N, C-alpha and C positions, 0 to 999 in steps of 0.2 A: 275329255280331260286331256290337257297337254302332257306330253312325255316329260318327266322331271329331268331326264338326262338330255333332252333336246333343247333347242332355243326357246326363249320365253316369247309368249305371244305379246303383242303390243299392250294389251290390257294388263297383263301380268307385269310387264316392265314398268308401266306407269305406277301400278300399285306398289311395287318394290321401291321406286324412287320416292314416292310420297311417304312411305313408311320410314325410309332412311332419313328423309328431311325432318319428319316429325321427331324421331328419337334424337337427332342431332340438336334440334332446337330445344328439346326438353332438357338434354344434358347441359346445354349452354345456359339455359335459364337457371337450372339447379346450381351450376357453378357460380353464376353471378350472385345468387342468393347466399350461398354458404361461404364463398371466398370472394367477398366484394373487392379485396385488394387487387384482384386480377383485372379489374376494370378501371383502376385509377390511372389517369394519364400523366399527372404531375406528381412524381414521387421525389421528395427532397432528400430522403435518407434511404439509400439502398442497403443491402445486406453485405456489401463488400467492405474492405478495410480502408477505403478512401475516406479521408477526414470529412466531417460534416461541415458544409459551407454555410455560415451564418450571413445575414444581411450585413452590408457595410455600415460602419458607424455613421450616425447622422451628424455628429459633431466632431470636430477636429480634436483628437486626443493625443497627447504626447506620450505614447506608450509603445513599447516594442512587442508587447504580449497581446494575444487575442483578447478583445474586450467586447462587452455587451454593446449591441448597436445603439442602445439608448442609455448607456451608462451615465452620461453627464446629466441627463434629465432626472434619472433616479437619484443620483447623489445630491442634486439640488433640492430634491423633495425631503431628504432625510432630516432637515432641521425644521420642517414645517408640517406638523401632524395635521390631519384633516379636521377642520372645524365643523364641517358639515355633519359629522357624527355627534356633535354636542347638542344638536336640536332634538327636541322631544318628538317621538313618533309613536303611533298606536300600532298594536299588533295587527297584522293583516288578517283578512278573513280566511277561512279555510280554503283549501284548494278546490273543494267542490263548488264554492261560491265565487271563485276567481276565474279570470279569463286566461286561457292558455291557448296559444297558437302553435300549430305544427308547421314548420318551415322546411319545405322539401323541393322547392323550385327556385330557379335563379331570380325570377321576378319577385318572389316572396322575400328572398334574401336581400335584394336591393331595397325593397320597401322597408325591411327591418333596419337596414343601415341608415336609411333616411330618418326613420322615427327615433333613432338613438342619438341624433345630433344634439338635442337640447337637454339631455338628462345630466344629472350630477353624480349619480351612483348607479352601478350595475352589478348585480349578483351573478357569479359565474361558477359553473360546475361542469365536469367532464365525465363521461362514461367511456371506458377504454376496453379494448379486447386484445389479449396477448397470447391466449392459449393456442390459437391456430395461426400465429404469425410470429416470425422471428423477432422483429423489433416491436410489433404491436401497432395498433392504429386507433385513432379516435373514432368512436361510433356515433356519439351524441353529444351535443353541446347545449347545456341548459343555461338560459339567461332570464333575469327577472329585473324589472325596473321598479318593483314595489306595487305597481298597478296592473301590469300585464306580465305573464310568464311566456317564455318562448322555448320550444324544443326544436333545435336545429338538427336536421338529419345530415350529419357529417359524412355519411356514406354516399348519399345521392348528390351532395353538394361538395364533395371532396375537392374537386378541381376549381371551385369558386369561393372557397372559404377565405381566400386572401382579401376579399372585400371587407372583412372585419378588421383588418390590420390597423387602419387609422383610429378606430374607436378604442382598441386595446392599448394603443401607444399614446393616446391623448392624456396629457397630464391633468386636464380639467375634469376628467371623469374618474371617480374613485371606483376601482374594481374590488369587490368583496368576495373572498373565497374562504373555504375552510380546509386546512391542511393542503394548501395549494402547491406544495413543492413539486409533485409529479405533474399536476395540471399545467404548470408553467413550462416544464420541459416538453411535454407531449405536444402542446400547441406550437412550440418552436420547431420541433422535429417534423411535424406533418404539414404546417402551413406558413412557417415563418411569421407566426403571430407572437409578439412580445408584449407581455403585460407591464404597464407602467402605472404607478400610483396604485399600489395594492394594499388592502387591509385584510389580514388573515385572522379570522376569529379564533383559530386554534392557537396562534401566537399570542393573542390577547389573553387567552386562558393561561398560557404559560407565565406571562407577566403577572397575572393575578395569583399565581401559585396553585392553580387548580390541578388536582390529580385526575379528575374525570373530565377529559377534554374532547371526547368524541362528539360528532354532530348529533348522534342519537340521544346522548345524555343532555346536551344543550336544548334540543327540541323538547325533551320530556320535562326539563326543569323550568324553562322560560315560556314555552308555548303550549304545554300540556298535550303534546302530539307524540304519538309512538310511531316508529318506523322500523321496517323489517330490513336489517342490513344484509340479509342473505342475498338480496338482489344485487349486491356488489359483484357477486360471482355469476350473475346471470349472463346469458349469451346475448349481448347487445347488438349482434349482427343481424339478428332475425327481424324481418319485416313482414307484416306490420307488428309493432310492439303490442304486447298485451296491455289491457287496461291497468293491471297491477304495476307493470313496468313503467307505464306513462305516469301513473300517480307517484310512484317512488321517485322518478327522475324530476318531476315538477316540484315535489316536496323538498328535495335537496337544495334547490335555489330559491324557493318561494319565501322562506323565512329568514334567509341569510341577512338581508338588509336590517331587519328588525333586531336580530341577534347582535349585529355589529353596533347598532345604536346602544343597546343595553350594556354590552360589555365595555364599550368606550366610556360610557357614563360611570360605570363602576370603577374604571381606571382613574377617572378624574376625581371620584369620591375618595379613593384610597390616597391620592396625592394631597387632597385637602386635609386629610387626617394626619398627614406627615409620615406615612408609612412607606415612603419610597426606599428602595434598596440600591446598593451598588453604585451610589453616586448619581443615579439618574431617576427621574420621575417614572412612575409606572407607565404613563402614556408614552414617554420617549423610549422606554425599554421595548414596549410592544411595537411601536412604529419602526424602530431600528430593525427588529427581527423581521418585520414584514418587507422592508426594503431589501433585506438580504435574500428573501425568497425570490423577489422579482429580478435580482441580479444574477441568479443562477443561469448557467449556459448548458445547453445539451451537448453531449459528446457521445459518438457512436462507440459501442463496445468493439474493440479490436479482437480478431479471431484468436490469436494465441493467448492473449491475456484472458479472454473469456473462457477458453478451455482450461487454463491453469486455475482460474477462480472456481470453475465448476468442479474440477477434480478435488480441490481443497474442500469444497462444500460437501460433496458426496462422502469423502473420507471422514470429515468431521461429524456428519449427522448419522452415519451408518456404521462407524467403527468406534467402539468405546475405548479400546486400549490396544497396544501392540500385541497383547496376548490373543486378541480376536483375529488379528492378521495371521498369527502363527497357526491358529486352529483351521482357518479356511484355506490357507495356502499349503497344500500337502502334495505329496508325490512328485516333488520337484527337488530332488537332492542337489545340494551344492548352490542353491539360490536362496537369497534372503527373502523370507515370506513377505515382509513389508514391501520390498521392492517389487515382487511379483504382482501383488494385488494392486499396488499403486500404478504400475505400468499398464495393467489391464484396465483399470478405471480410466486412466488418462487416454488410452487408445479408444475406448468406447465414447468418452466425452468428445474426443476429436471427431470421431465418425458422426456422432449425434449433431455436433455443431456444423459440420460440413453439410449434412442432409438438411438441417434446419435452414441454413442460409440458402442452399440451392433451391429448395422447394418452398421457401418462405413459410415454414412450419414452426410452431412453438417447440422448444426443447423438451418440455414435459409431455407433449403429445407424441413426439417421436420416440422417446425412451425415458420414462419417469425414473427418478433417482433410485427408487427402491428396486426396480427391475434391473437397472444398470448394475447396482452393487451385487445383486443376486447372480447375474451372469458373470461378472468379474470374479466372484468367489468360486462358482462352480466350474467355470471354463468348459461349457459343453462343446462337444466335437461334432454333433449332428444337429440337423434342423429339428428333429423330434425332441431331442434332449434339450435343445434351447427353449422350445415352447413349453416343455414340462417344467423347466427351471423357472420360467417366467410366470407360469400359471398361478402360483400362489399370490404373487404381487398383483396380477391382473384381477384375481377374484377379490382381493382386498379393495382395489380401486372401484370395482363394480359395487361392492357393498357400501362404499362411501358415496356412491353416486358421482364419482369423478368423471368429467367429460373426456379425459385423455385415455380412458381404458380401451375404447374401441380403436382409436388411432394408433396406440402403441402396439396392439396386436397386429394391425395391418402392416405397420412398418417392420416389425420383427419377422413376420412371415415373408414379406417381400425381399428382405435382405438377410435371411437366416444364414445362408452359406457365408456371406461376407462377414457377418458378425462372428461366426465361429472361427473363421480364419484369423480375424483380428486378434481375438483373445489368445489363440494358440501361438501366434507370432509374438505377441507381447509377453506371454508367460515364459518364453524361451529367451527373452532379452533382445528380441529383434524389433521391438516397437520403437517409435520416435518420441518416447516420453522425455519431457524436460525435467523429470523428477529423478534423475540418476543420483546415486549416493554421492555426497560431497567427496571430492578428491579421487573419484573413480576414473581410471585412465581410459581414454578413448580407444575403441577397437581399431585394429589396423596392424600392419607389419612394417618392418624396416624397409623392405623392397619398395613398397608403395611410396614411402616417404622419400626415398632416394630418387624416385621417378619424377618428383615435382621439380622440374628444371627451371621454369620461368619464374621471374620475380613475382608476377601476379599470383601464381599458384602457391608460392611459398608464403606470401602475405595472407592469402585466403586461408591456408592451412593453419598459419599462426593464429589468425583471428578465431578460427573454429576451435582451436585448443584453448584459447583464452575464454571464449564463451562457455565452452564445456566445463572448464574448471572453476571459473570465478563468478559466473552469473548466478543470480538468485535461483534456488532450486524449487521454489514455490512462490505463490503470489505474496508479495510483501504487504500490501494493504488489504486487510480483510474487511475493513469498514464496519466494524461493530460499533454500537452506540453506547455512550455513557451519559446518563442523565443525572441531573442534580437531585437533591432531596425534593425540590419543588417540581421536578419533571422537566426541567429545561435542559436542552442538549448542551453538554459541556465539550465533548470532543468525539472524534472517531478513533477507535483503537482496534486491537486484535483480540481474538478469542482468549488467548492466554492471559491477557490483562484482566478481562472480565472474570475469568475463572479465579484469578488471584484474589480479587475483591470478594467474590462469593465465598470462597473457602475460608476467609477470615471474618465472615459475617459483617462485612462493611457495605454490602450492596445486595439487592434482590434482583433476580432475573424476571423481567416483565414481558419479554418477547424473545422468540427464537428466529424470527424472519423479519429483519436481520437480528442476530443476537443483541439484546439490549439489557442493560442493568440500570437500576436507580440507586444512587447512594443513600445510605442510612444516616449520614451525618452532614452537617453544614460545611460546604467546601469554602476555601478561600476565594474571594471575589476580586482579587487585584487585577486580573486580566480584563474582566468586564468593566471595572471602574475606569481603566485606562483605555478601553476600547481596542485592545490588541488581540482579542480572541477570535476574530473573524477567520483567520487562517485555519484554526483547529475545528471549525464548525462545518467544514465541507469535506465530503468524501474525496478520495484520491484514486487516480487510475494507475494501474500497473503497466507503465510504459515509460520510455525515455522522454523526459520533459523537453528535450531539444528537438529531436527529429520524429518522435512518435513511435519509434521501434518498440513493438510489444512482444517480439519473439524472445528477446533476452534483455536483461537489465541488471545493473548492480548499483549499490548505494554510493553516492558521492557527497563528500562534505564540502560545501561551498566555502566555509571557513575552516582551514586546515586544522587538524587535531593538535598540532604542536602549539597552537595559540589557544584553541578552545579549552583544552584540558587545564589551562592555567587561569581561566576566567573564574570570577567569584561563583560559588555554587548556585546562587539564584539566577545566574545568567546562562547556565548550561544544563541544569538538571531537567530532564524530560522536555527538551526543546528540539523539535524536529523541523523547524522552519528551514534551517540551513542544511538539511539532509534530503537530497533529491535522488531520483532514479535516472541513470544515464546508461546508454548502450556503451559497448567497449570503445567504439570510435570516438564518441562524444566525450567519454570519460578521459581519454587520452588528450584530447584538445583542451579540455577544461583544466586538467592537471598541469599542462605546460603553462597555461595562462596564470594559474595560481603560483607556480614557481617564479614567474616574472615579478609578480607582486611581492613575493617573499624577498627577492633580491633588492627590490626598491625599498622595502622596510629595513632591510639590513643596512643600506646606505643611510637612510633617514635617521635611524637611531644609533648608528655606529656599532651595531652588534653583528658580528659575522655569523654565517649560517652554522658553523661548527665551533665548538670551544677550542681554545689553543691546545695543541697536543702536548706542549711542555710549558710549565709555568715559568715566568721570567727567571726566578731564582734557581730554577732547575737546569738552566743552561749549562751550569758547571758539571752536570753529569749525574744528578741524583736519579738513580734508577727507580726509586720508590715513587717518583713523580711522573713516570712514563704514562702515556695515554693508554687506556685499556685496549684500543684498537691495535696498537703496536705490540702490546703484551700478548694479545691473542695470536697475532701473526707469528710472534716468536715461539709460542707454545706449539702452534701447528707445525712450524719448521722443525722443532725438536722432535715432535712425535713422528713425523714422516721421514725425516732425513737425519736424525740425530747421530746415527752411527757413521754416516759418511761425511758429515760436516768437518771442516778443519777445526782443530782443537781450540784455537783462540776464538773462532767464531762461535763455536758451541758454548764455550764458557761465558762469552759476552751475552748470548741469548739467555742462558740459564740464570745469569746474574740479574738480568732485567725481570724475568718471570719471578724469581725468588724474592727480589727486592719489592716488587709490587705486591706479592701475596703477603709477605711478612711486614710490609710497610717500614722497611729498614734498609739503609744502605751499608750498614756495618756487617761484615761476615760473622756468622754465628759459630760458636765453638763446635757444634755438632754438624756443621755444614758438610754435606757429602759431595762426591764428585758428580753424581747424577741427581737430577730432580727426583723428589719422591713422587709417588703416584698422586697424592693429594695436591701437591704443588702444581703438577702438570695439569690436573683436572681444573684447578682454579684458574690457571692461565688460559685454558681452552674456553672457559666460561666467561672470561672477562669481556664486558661490554655487550653481551648478547641480550636480546629481548627475551621475555619469558617463554614464548613459544619456541624460539630458537634454542633456548637453554634446555627446555625439556627434551627437544630432539637430540641435542648433544649428549644429555645424560642417558637417554635410551641407547644411543650408539655406544657409549662407553660401557654400559652394562652388558650389551651384547658382546662386545670385544672381550670383556673380562670373563664372560661365560665360556667363550670359545677357547680362551687361553687355559681355563681350568680343565677343559677336556683334552687339551693337547699340550702336555708338559714339555714336549720336545722343542717347542718354539719359545720357551721362556728365555733362553739365552740370547735369542735374537731381539728381544725387546729393547727399545731405546732407553727405557727407564730402569734403573737398577733395582728399585724396590718392587718385588713381585706381589700381585694381588692375591689376597687370601679370600676364603669364603666370607669372612666378616667384611672385607673390603667391598665385595660385590653386593652384600646386603646393604652396606652403607650407601652405595650409589642408588640402589633401588629405593631405599628409604628417602633419600634426598629427592628423587624423582617424584615419589608419592607426595612428599611435603610440598613440592612446587605445584603439583596438580591440585592438591587440596586447597592451597592458597588461592589458586585460580578459581576453583569452584566457589569458595567463600565470597570472593569478590563479585560474583554474579547472582547472588540471592536477590530476588525481586524485592523492591522497597514498597512502602505503603503510602506513596504520595497521593494526595487528593487531586482530582481533576487533572490527571496527567495527560498532557497533550502529545500528539504526534504519532508517527508510525514508523519508527526506525526499528524494524523487526530483525535483529541480528544479534548473534553471540560474538564472542571475541574471535573465534576462528573465522567467522564470516567477515568481520571487520578486516582481518588480515588479508583474506582472499580478495576482497573488494579493492583494497588499496594497493595490492601488488599488481593488479592488472595494468594500471597506468604505467608503472615502471617497466613491466615486462614488454609492453608494446612500444617502448621508446628506448631503443638501445643506446641512443646518443646521451641519455641522461641516467644511465644505470648507476654510475657512481654517486649521483646526487639523490635520485629518487628512491633507490633501494634502501638507503639508510633513513630517508624520511619516512618510508613506510614502516620501518621498524619502530619508529616513535609512535606511529598511529596504531600499531598492533597493541600497544600497552594501554590504549584508551578503551577499557572494557566497558561493556554496556551493562548498567545496573539492572535495567528492566529489559531483558533480551527481546521481548516482543511487546510492542504496543506503544511506548511513550518515551522516545528520546533516549539519551545516552548519559552516562555519568562516569567521571573519572574514578573508577573503583579499583585501580591497580595497586593500591597501597600495600596490600599483603605481599604481592610479588616483589615490589620494590624493597620492602623491608627484608625479605628473604635474600634478595640479591646483595644487600649491604652486609648481611650476616655472613654470606659466603665469601664475598670479595672485599668488603670494606669500602670506604669512600676515601679517595686519595686526598692528601693534605691540601691540594689546590682547590678542593671544593667541587670537582667534577664528579658527580655521582654516576653510578652505573646507568641510571635512567638517562642522564644527559648525554651519554655516548651514543645513544640510538637516534640517528637521523638529526632532525632539527629541534629536538626537545629543548636543548639548552638555549638555542636561539629564541624559540617561542616563549620560554619562561622569562628571558631577559627583556624581550620586546613588550610583553604584556605588563611586566612590572614597570617598565619605562613609560608606557602609555598611561597607566594608572597614576603614576607619580606626576606626569605632565598635566593631565586634565581630568583625572578620575574617570567616571563612567562615560562622560561625553567623548573622551578620546578613544575609549574602548569601542564605543558605538561607531565612531568614524572609521576605525580599523575594520570592523565587521562590514560596514557599508562599502568599503573599498574593495573587499573581495567579492561582494555581491555584484557591484557594478562591473568588475572585470568579468565575472561569470556571464552576465547578461550581454555585455558588449561583445564577448567572444563567441558565444553560442547562439544568441538571439533565440532563446527557447520559446517555442510556440505552445507548449502544453504544461506550463507551470500550474500548480494547484491554485485554485481561486484564493484571492487575498494575499498571495505571496507578493512581497514588495521589498524593494531595496531599503526603505526607511523603517521596516518593521522593528519594533523594540522587543527586547528579550527578557527583561527583568521579571521576576515572579516572587510570590510569597509561598510559604509552606504551611500546611495545616497541622493539626494536632497529631495526625497519624503518620506524618512524614518523618522518615529517618534522617532527612537533611535539615530539619528545623534548627537543630543546635548549631550545625556547621554554618547554616545561613546567617544565624544571629551573630556568630563570631565574625563571619566575613563582613557583615554590615558594620559591626562595631570597629573592626580594624580599618 
């Protein structure tokens, strides 16, 4: 026997080499079986943030936006529904008696393509795997011609599936699918296969008003066939497939052509009975929905947007209320519990996303949401504590038979120390969360700021501050679904909108992934009748629509608020078509272009951007006619320098403020040498926007409180009348009244089928619109006042569906405090371009009614697209989009809409 510490004998060396080779080949074969994506040579969609490259358009299309490669072909089909489905057909034989071919070689695939050249219809279904892949991949493609069924092994033939492209793009072959929204996108992503001429049996059920539209229900009703839908969650990577898997896969495509015939004939029968709705026949409704499915385009999820969306999902599904956050975030004095947990969740989501992309692993396999939330809440500091914390969730996954249980345990053990460090850093505020509290100042010190010497550094620092302060602090689009009473998709909105409907008994929750509700009442169908609802039927991505930046974004109004707020209510309520997401840089560019259009409109209609500061008859010196801007400047000068001003100058400024407040040019009998506290306050508030007004009132209240504590400074006050306790209470009450009016103006309404995703409150509107002016110092005087106008455009539905001019309560309060000058320039009109917008909209309506208003809107849209050339605008966004709408019986705008139309 050889010495184990000595050199190996030749025979022993050969045996060791053979053993090593055996185990290496076994490991390689195992990896090929369990991770087939490692053996794909042609990968069209990687896990990085590079945009997905679609095929070039086959036809010349005059569009600046990304389009479907076969868009023109599909649009040409929209007016001609398939007559082939009108023919009678018999139900096919059972799958046991039918021919099914397994396609796993290139030669078999080429023969299949050749045999499909002469067919008229083709049933299509896809089996997909995503648990152990970041983006997922197609595992099996099921096809059926009605006579023969085919199971195409998409794993073995991944690099050759492009051979099927001509068949799927052929307009003479009708492709029949069921619920094919995802199938269409998956085939684009993996093989550049684009479906043209599609009939979706699920969309046909929608047009028929069916509530039960699943394939299993249709098979049971029309074919008396039962199917086990648990196979949807089967691991379709495994080869060979079990007999049960093959039978399930074949069944999904085998009966589709027959179901398409039956449902199409039912649509025709409904049309013959005259039961069509929404101005279209049932056949055309179904056909239109099917073509929308085929027009969908695949977009890769960007990393930062994906992390933000995942963070929002985890917090929404695992935290019931802010009280829960307070309970689980303990032992961290001085920190906001909500901020602590949110930052921990965000850091873990970021780590999970990085690992998933790097290793091409599914997020739920790396770290399931339940375990992620448990770790974020407990913040374990050691590896053993981490595994103990996660054990409960792992056991629950094991009981449910979830496939990700084993993978999650492996990833946690492998990266235990890294995960513990992540949550520790995040809990102390050192994480990179994008969920910082609104308005929270960025960390740093004055010395570091002074060291930024170069222009590039200063610009980068300024941009970082703008991004920190003004960008959206969470995902804007949550893409929840709202369905009609018939089960038809009405729009995508956010969770708060869904909850609003549920709490009022107007809708029922039918799904949680994604959150989906179905209305209990019949909605208004004006959008569908006019065919302008396409935009609201597509989900939206959280990224800049111009450059694709997903790290930060803020809302931008393509049509400035100074015009939009004066539109008829049916043109602006819950309309998000002209509210898009832009990064700070693109926001700045778009804002400058919009200002150019404003100046052009100013010349066209002869309406200056700002109202005249003095009315013509006031030239003689009527101080009551002074512009609020000048009054406020006078009040500020008196407040800060009243004691040192020359007497004649002080009296002139006091006369201006007092005359404006009292709306009189005649001196009163009780007129004092100094302004009263009330008069000075009213002067300081003149022309301020609501938010600025509240800020000024807080400042005045704080000053009065300080003076009350230090009576020695009373003599140094520039105002003779000294504040009392009642005076301080009056300021506080006035502040509360202003805030209450603001809250009242933002109570969610109850509109039906409310479209859009402008998820913002009034404070966010202000922050978003300030960014453009802050980043453009050359236009501060112009844009800052314009933003003040936009601040007053409060959002009636803060999250979910558009915006509404609901600032009436604030405006009325301003008039009560300051009055309206005799020249007709209201407090509202002094803010930015509000007066200009009101006059231009009125002139446009007088000139040509709604048509002129639509031309104005299209002018801003055209300027927006010509300036930015946006590449990522939501589907169906178009310059010619129409905005008019109707209101249902539950709408709080119904009465105002009626009045607007009558006027």
